[in-house]
C-alpha positions as CSV (number, residue, x, y, z in Angstrom):
1,M,0.0,0.0,0.0
2,P,1.6,3.3,-1.0
3,T,2.5,5.9,1.6
4,D,1.9,8.9,-0.7
5,E,-1.9,8.5,-1.0
6,V,-4.8,6.9,0.8
7,L,-8.6,6.8,0.3
8,L,-10.5,6.9,3.6
9,T,-14.2,6.3,4.0
10,H,-16.5,7.1,6.9
11,P,-18.9,4.2,6.9
12,D,-22.0,6.1,7.8
13,P,-24.8,3.7,6.5
14,S,-27.0,6.6,5.5
15,A,-24.4,8.6,3.5
16,P,-20.8,7.4,3.5
17,R,-18.2,10.2,3.3
18,H,-14.9,9.8,1.4
19,L,-11.6,11.5,1.8
20,H,-8.7,11.1,-0.6
21,L,-5.3,12.3,0.5
22,A,-2.3,12.4,-1.8
23,V,1.2,13.8,-2.0
24,D,2.3,15.7,-5.2
25,G,5.9,16.7,-4.6
26,A,5.9,18.9,-1.5
27,R,2.1,19.5,-1.7
28,L,-0.6,17.6,0.2
29,L,-3.8,17.3,-1.8
30,R,-7.2,16.7,-0.3
31,R,-10.3,15.6,-2.2
32,S,-13.6,14.9,-0.2
33,W,-17.2,14.1,-1.1
34,R,-20.4,12.6,0.3
35,G,-22.5,10.2,-1.8
36,N,-23.1,11.8,-5.2
37,A,-22.5,15.3,-4.0
38,K,-19.9,17.6,-5.6
39,E,-16.3,17.0,-4.7
40,R,-14.4,19.6,-2.6
41,H,-10.7,20.1,-3.2
42,S,-7.9,21.8,-1.2
43,S,-4.2,21.7,-0.9
44,R,-1.3,22.7,1.4
45,D,2.3,23.4,0.5
46,L,5.0,21.8,2.8
47,P,8.8,22.4,2.9
48,N,9.7,19.1,1.1
49,P,8.1,15.8,-0.1
50,Q,8.9,14.1,3.2
51,A,7.1,16.8,5.2
52,A,4.1,16.3,2.9
53,R,4.1,12.5,3.5
54,D,4.4,13.1,7.2
55,A,1.4,15.6,7.1
56,L,-0.6,12.9,5.2
57,A,0.2,10.4,7.9
58,R,-0.9,12.7,10.7
59,E,-4.1,13.8,9.0
60,A,-5.0,10.1,8.1
61,A,-4.4,9.2,11.8
62,A,-6.6,12.0,13.0
63,R,-9.4,11.2,10.6
64,M,-9.3,7.5,11.6
65,R,-9.9,8.5,15.2
66,E,-13.0,10.4,13.9
67,G,-14.2,7.1,12.4
68,F,-12.8,7.2,8.9
69,V,-11.2,3.9,7.7
70,F,-9.3,2.4,4.9
71,V,-11.2,-0.6,3.8
72,R,-11.3,-3.0,0.8
73,G,-12.6,-6.4,0.1
74,S,-10.4,-9.5,0.2
75,A,-11.1,-10.3,-3.4
76,G,-8.2,-9.0,-5.5
77,T,-6.2,-8.0,-2.5
78,P,-2.6,-9.3,-2.8
79,P,-1.4,-11.5,0.0
80,G,0.0,-9.5,2.9
81,E,-1.8,-6.3,2.0
82,P,-4.3,-4.7,4.4
83,V,-8.0,-5.0,4.1
84,L,-8.7,-2.6,7.0
85,R,-6.9,0.3,8.7
86,C,-8.7,2.0,11.5
87,A,-8.2,3.5,15.0
88,P,-10.3,3.8,18.2
89,P,-11.6,7.2,19.0
90,N,-9.5,7.8,22.1
91,S,-6.0,7.0,23.2
92,G,-4.6,3.5,23.6
93,G,-5.6,0.4,21.8
94,D,-2.1,-0.6,20.8
95,Q,-2.4,-3.9,22.6
96,T,-5.9,-3.8,24.1
97,F,-7.6,-5.4,21.1
98,D,-8.5,-8.8,19.7
99,L,-9.6,-10.3,16.4
100,H,-12.7,-12.5,16.5
101,P,-11.7,-16.1,15.9
102,Q,-13.7,-16.0,12.6
103,G,-12.0,-12.8,11.6
104,H,-15.1,-10.6,11.0
105,T,-14.8,-8.3,14.0
106,L,-12.2,-6.4,16.0
107,A,-12.7,-5.6,19.7
108,V,-10.7,-2.7,21.0
109,A,-10.5,-0.8,24.3
110,S,-9.5,2.9,24.4
111,L,-9.0,5.2,27.3
112,H,-10.6,8.6,27.9
113,R,-8.3,11.5,28.7
114,G,-6.0,10.8,31.6
115,A,-7.4,7.2,31.8
116,Y,-10.5,8.6,33.6
117,G,-13.0,6.4,31.8
118,A,-12.6,3.8,29.0
119,D,-14.6,2.5,26.1
120,L,-15.0,-0.9,24.4
121,H,-15.8,-0.8,20.7
122,L,-16.5,-3.5,18.1
123,I,-15.3,-2.8,14.5
124,D,-16.6,-4.7,11.5
125,V,-13.6,-5.8,9.4
126,T,-15.6,-5.7,6.2
127,T,-17.1,-2.3,6.5
128,G,-15.1,-0.5,9.2
129,Q,-18.2,0.4,11.1
130,R,-17.5,0.7,14.8
131,R,-20.0,0.2,17.6
132,L,-19.7,1.2,21.3
133,V,-20.6,-1.8,23.4
134,H,-19.4,-0.8,26.9
135,T,-18.1,2.2,28.8
136,E,-16.2,2.2,32.1
137,T,-16.6,5.3,34.2
138,P,-14.0,6.6,36.7
139,G,-14.1,4.8,40.1
140,S,-14.1,6.4,43.5
141,G,-11.2,7.0,45.9
142,P,-7.6,7.0,44.8
143,A,-8.0,4.3,42.2
144,R,-10.2,6.4,39.9
145,Q,-8.3,5.7,36.7
146,T,-9.6,3.0,34.4
147,F,-6.6,1.3,32.8
148,I,-7.6,-1.6,30.5
149,H,-4.7,-3.9,30.0
150,T,-6.1,-6.8,27.9
151,V,-9.1,-7.5,25.6
152,L,-9.9,-11.1,24.5
153,F,-12.8,-12.6,22.7
154,D,-14.2,-15.6,24.6
155,A,-14.4,-19.1,23.0
156,D,-17.6,-18.6,21.0
157,G,-17.1,-14.9,20.3
158,T,-20.2,-13.7,22.1
159,G,-18.4,-12.1,25.0
160,L,-15.2,-10.3,25.9
161,V,-12.7,-11.0,28.6
162,Y,-11.0,-7.8,29.7
163,A,-8.6,-6.7,32.4
164,L,-9.4,-3.5,34.2
165,N,-6.8,-2.5,36.7
166,G,-6.5,-5.6,38.9
167,E,-9.8,-7.1,37.9
168,T,-10.5,-9.5,35.1
169,R,-14.1,-9.2,33.8
170,H,-16.4,-10.8,31.3
171,L,-18.7,-8.8,29.1
172,D,-21.7,-10.5,27.6
173,L,-22.1,-8.8,24.2
174,T,-25.7,-9.8,23.9
175,T,-27.0,-8.5,27.2
176,G,-24.3,-6.0,28.1
177,A,-23.9,-7.7,31.6
178,T,-20.5,-7.9,33.2
179,R,-19.1,-10.2,35.9
180,I,-15.8,-10.4,37.7
181,L,-13.7,-13.5,37.0
182,A,-10.7,-12.6,39.3
183,A,-9.7,-9.5,41.3
184,Y,-6.8,-8.3,43.3
185,E,-5.4,-5.0,44.5
186,Q,-1.8,-4.5,43.7
187,F,0.5,-4.1,46.8
188,S,-2.5,-5.0,49.0
189,T,-4.1,-8.4,48.2
190,A,-1.5,-9.6,45.7
191,R,1.9,-8.6,44.3
192,F,0.9,-8.9,40.7
193,N,1.5,-5.9,38.4
194,P,-1.6,-5.6,36.0
195,F,0.6,-3.9,33.5
196,C,2.8,-7.1,33.2
197,A,0.8,-10.1,34.4
198,R,-2.2,-10.3,32.1
199,P,-4.9,-12.9,31.4
200,A,-4.2,-15.3,28.5
201,Q,-5.9,-18.1,26.6
202,D,-4.9,-21.3,24.9
203,A,-5.3,-21.6,21.1
204,T,-9.0,-22.7,21.2
205,R,-9.9,-20.2,24.0
206,Q,-11.2,-23.1,26.1
207,R,-8.8,-22.4,29.0
208,L,-8.1,-19.0,30.6
209,L,-5.1,-17.9,32.7
210,L,-6.1,-15.6,35.6
211,F,-4.2,-13.7,38.3
212,D,-6.2,-13.4,41.5
213,A,-6.1,-12.2,45.1
214,D,-3.8,-13.9,47.6
215,D,-1.1,-14.3,44.9
216,R,-3.0,-17.1,43.2
217,V,-2.6,-18.1,39.6
218,R,-5.6,-19.9,38.2
219,V,-6.2,-21.8,35.0
220,R,-9.9,-22.0,34.3
221,T,-12.0,-24.1,31.9
222,T,-14.3,-21.5,30.3
223,S,-17.1,-23.9,29.4
224,T,-17.7,-24.9,33.0
225,A,-16.0,-22.0,34.9
226,D,-14.1,-24.6,36.9
227,D,-10.5,-24.1,37.9
228,V,-8.3,-27.0,36.7
229,L,-5.1,-25.5,38.4
230,V,-4.6,-23.1,41.2
231,L,-1.1,-22.1,42.2
232,H,-0.2,-20.0,45.3
233,V,2.9,-18.1,44.3
234,A,3.5,-15.8,47.4
235,D,6.8,-17.6,48.1
236,Q,8.2,-16.6,44.8
237,P,9.5,-13.2,43.6
238,E,6.8,-11.1,41.8
239,C,5.2,-13.0,39.0
240,R,5.8,-10.9,35.8
241,A,4.2,-12.9,33.0
242,G,2.5,-16.2,32.1
243,A,1.3,-18.1,29.2
244,L,-0.7,-21.3,28.3
245,S,0.5,-23.6,25.6
246,P,-1.6,-23.9,22.4
247,S,-3.4,-27.0,23.8
248,G,-3.8,-25.6,27.2
249,R,-1.8,-28.5,28.6
250,L,1.2,-26.5,29.8
251,L,1.6,-23.3,31.8
252,A,4.8,-21.1,31.9
253,L,5.3,-18.5,34.5
254,T,8.2,-16.1,35.1
255,Y,9.2,-14.4,38.3
256,G,11.4,-11.5,39.2
257,V,13.1,-8.9,37.0
258,H,16.9,-8.8,36.9
259,D,17.4,-12.4,37.8
260,A,14.2,-14.0,36.6
261,I,13.0,-17.5,37.2
262,V,11.0,-19.5,34.7
263,Q,8.7,-22.3,35.7
264,L,6.9,-24.8,33.6
265,W,3.8,-26.6,34.9
266,H,1.6,-29.4,33.7
267,V,-1.9,-28.0,34.0
268,D,-4.0,-31.2,34.5
269,T,-1.7,-32.8,37.0
270,G,-0.4,-29.7,38.8
271,R,3.1,-31.1,38.5
272,L,6.1,-28.7,38.3
273,L,8.0,-29.9,35.2
274,H,10.9,-27.6,35.2
275,S,12.3,-24.5,37.0
276,T,15.4,-22.6,35.9
277,R,16.9,-19.2,36.7
278,F,17.1,-16.8,33.8
279,P,17.7,-19.2,30.9
280,F,17.2,-16.7,28.1
281,P,20.6,-15.3,27.0
282,F,20.1,-11.7,26.1
283,A,22.9,-10.5,24.0
284,N,23.4,-7.4,26.1
285,T,23.8,-8.9,29.5
286,T,24.4,-5.5,31.1
287,G,20.9,-4.3,30.2
288,R,18.7,-7.1,31.5
289,T,15.3,-5.9,32.3
290,G,13.7,-9.3,32.7
291,I,11.3,-11.3,30.6
292,R,8.4,-9.4,29.1
293,H,6.4,-12.1,27.2
294,L,6.3,-15.9,27.5
295,G,4.8,-18.4,25.1
296,F,5.2,-21.7,23.3
297,D,5.9,-22.8,19.8
298,P,3.1,-24.9,18.0
299,T,4.8,-28.2,18.9
300,E,4.9,-27.3,22.6
301,R,8.5,-28.5,22.7
302,L,9.9,-24.9,23.0
303,V,9.3,-22.0,25.3
304,L,9.7,-18.6,23.7
305,A,10.3,-15.3,25.4
306,T,11.0,-11.6,24.7
307,G,12.7,-9.2,27.1
308,G,15.6,-7.0,27.7
309,F,15.3,-3.9,25.6
310,A,12.5,-5.4,23.4
311,E,14.7,-8.2,22.3
312,G,13.7,-11.6,20.8
313,P,12.0,-13.8,20.5
314,F,14.3,-16.6,21.9
315,A,13.4,-20.3,22.0
316,L,14.6,-23.0,24.5
317,P,13.5,-26.6,25.0
318,I,10.8,-26.8,27.6
319,E,13.1,-28.7,30.0
320,G,16.4,-27.4,28.9
321,D,18.7,-24.4,29.2
322,T,20.4,-24.4,25.7
323,L,19.3,-21.8,23.2
324,A,17.4,-23.5,20.3
325,W,17.2,-20.4,18.1
326,A,16.8,-16.6,18.3
327,V,15.9,-13.9,15.8
328,A,19.0,-11.9,15.0
329,D,19.1,-8.1,14.6
330,P,19.8,-7.4,10.9
331,Y,21.9,-4.3,11.7
332,R,23.7,-5.0,15.0
333,T,25.7,-7.9,16.5
334,D,25.4,-6.8,20.2
335,R,21.7,-7.7,20.6
336,Y,18.9,-9.8,19.1
337,G,16.1,-8.6,17.0
338,T,13.6,-5.9,18.1
339,C,10.4,-7.5,19.2
340,F,7.5,-6.0,21.0
341,S,5.0,-8.9,20.3
342,W,4.8,-12.2,18.4
343,Q,2.3,-14.9,17.6
344,Y,2.3,-18.1,15.5
345,S,-0.3,-18.7,12.9
346,P,-2.8,-21.5,13.8
347,G,-1.1,-23.9,11.4
348,G,2.3,-23.1,12.8
349,D,3.8,-22.2,9.4
350,L,4.2,-18.4,10.1
351,L,5.5,-16.4,13.0
352,A,4.3,-12.8,13.1
353,I,6.6,-10.4,14.9
354,G,5.7,-6.9,16.0
355,G,8.8,-4.7,15.5
356,R,9.8,-1.1,15.8
357,L,8.2,0.1,12.5
358,G,5.4,-2.5,12.1
359,A,4.8,-6.2,11.8
360,T,6.8,-8.7,9.8
361,L,6.3,-12.4,8.9
362,H,8.9,-15.1,9.6
363,L,9.2,-18.8,9.3
364,P,8.6,-20.9,12.5
365,T,12.3,-20.7,13.6
366,G,12.5,-16.9,13.1
367,E,14.0,-16.7,9.6
368,P,12.4,-14.1,7.3
369,S,9.4,-15.5,5.5
370,P,9.1,-15.4,1.7
371,V,5.7,-13.8,2.2
372,T,6.0,-10.1,2.6
373,L,3.7,-8.1,4.8
374,A,2.8,-4.7,3.6
375,P,3.5,-1.8,6.0
376,S,1.1,-1.9,8.9
377,H,1.6,1.8,9.9
378,T,1.4,0.6,13.5
379,G,4.9,1.8,14.7
380,R,6.1,-0.1,17.7
381,T,3.7,-3.0,17.2
382,Q,2.6,-4.2,20.7
383,R,0.2,-7.0,19.6
384,V,-0.3,-9.3,16.6
385,V,-3.1,-11.8,16.4
386,F,-4.2,-14.3,13.7
387,S,-7.8,-15.3,12.9
388,A,-8.5,-19.0,13.6
389,D,-8.1,-20.0,10.0
390,G,-4.9,-18.1,9.5
391,T,-6.2,-15.9,6.7
392,L,-6.1,-12.6,8.6
393,L,-3.5,-11.0,10.8
394,A,-4.4,-8.0,13.0
395,C,-1.7,-5.6,14.2
396,G,-1.7,-2.7,16.6
397,G,1.0,-0.3,17.9
398,D,1.9,3.0,19.3
399,T,0.7,5.0,16.3
400,G,-2.8,4.3,17.6
401,Q,-3.8,2.5,14.4
402,L,-5.0,-1.0,13.9
403,S,-4.3,-2.9,10.6
404,V,-5.8,-6.2,9.4
405,H,-3.9,-8.0,6.6
406,Y,-5.1,-10.6,4.3
407,L,-3.2,-13.9,3.9
408,T,-4.7,-16.2,1.3
409,S,-4.2,-19.8,0.4
410,Q,-1.5,-18.6,-2.0
411,T,0.5,-17.7,1.1
412,L,0.5,-21.3,2.4
413,M,1.3,-22.6,-1.1
414,R,4.4,-20.3,-1.2
415,L,5.5,-21.6,2.2
416,D,5.0,-25.2,1.1
417,R,7.3,-24.6,-1.8
418,R,10.1,-23.1,0.3
């Protein structure tokens, strides 16, 4: 998708509005119209072509917050190109979003000014229409701010699991009713940090990882709401991150910051399988800032992590301390690659990595993929998530924009021929 022009649409069902922005040398050109009405034209001269492109990007971002979107159908869209670019109306949303398992809807949380209030919106991937489904108002007392840290669709896509401060809640999208799944108060009833220890799911969303009062880590079966594993981790350093394996069979937890511990648990038996102290070898050992994200590869034979100064991902055997592979930095030898987020495709043939300037696609062991992902315009990309069939990839980052990319069967054919 070119960076010197974009066609945005405000998907008002009664009368859609359109805005075309383009760069001509050092000039920013605007063309807008509504329905069959007469077009309006304007332009602005900038010091140089790059300044004009920067102005286009800023105006496009501002218009997206107003509800304008870039949208096109998947038919005829080349593999890796976006079918939707959009933004929530307020701040945030860079990692507080999720893609419906069937790929037709985005759920995104955004914060009101100063985090005094928050909204949950649904955005239709085909049309770009967004719908407000829930609003959180400021609380009482010192904890008035409403930080939402995680948004996840539940297993059947009819509800949302979201983390608000130290609470994990469920929102029924049909009735609008909310209920609390787990709750703690940081520094009082638990030592968890809600900005680090966040709810997580297995690949089928049948099991949910929760952080609860009394320093308890719970794994819950969502169909019955029964806990299959409860760990009391008060005797460990502060728990900083956790993850369920794709099958939900394994649980990984990391504790501490500068000298982190990683534990691996068998969920159904409650057996501790492995515990090791800081096994992930950051290239810059003087700048250790702990492990930021944990996860598993599709075979569940490797544990993956990112950490340090946004380095990784790295992979180690689930019961070993020897590095299996790591994504190298293409420009430097004193650190690994820049990684703010990552996720495997459902089939395990692609690894999406959120980097400094957007998302990229890789092979399962971190090498660059032959499939190129178009620019996502998401900056430091804090979350990447595939649809259940692997044909869509959603990205979000600190530009405030969300981008959904189309990956067709041609993508898989090209990977099969590698």
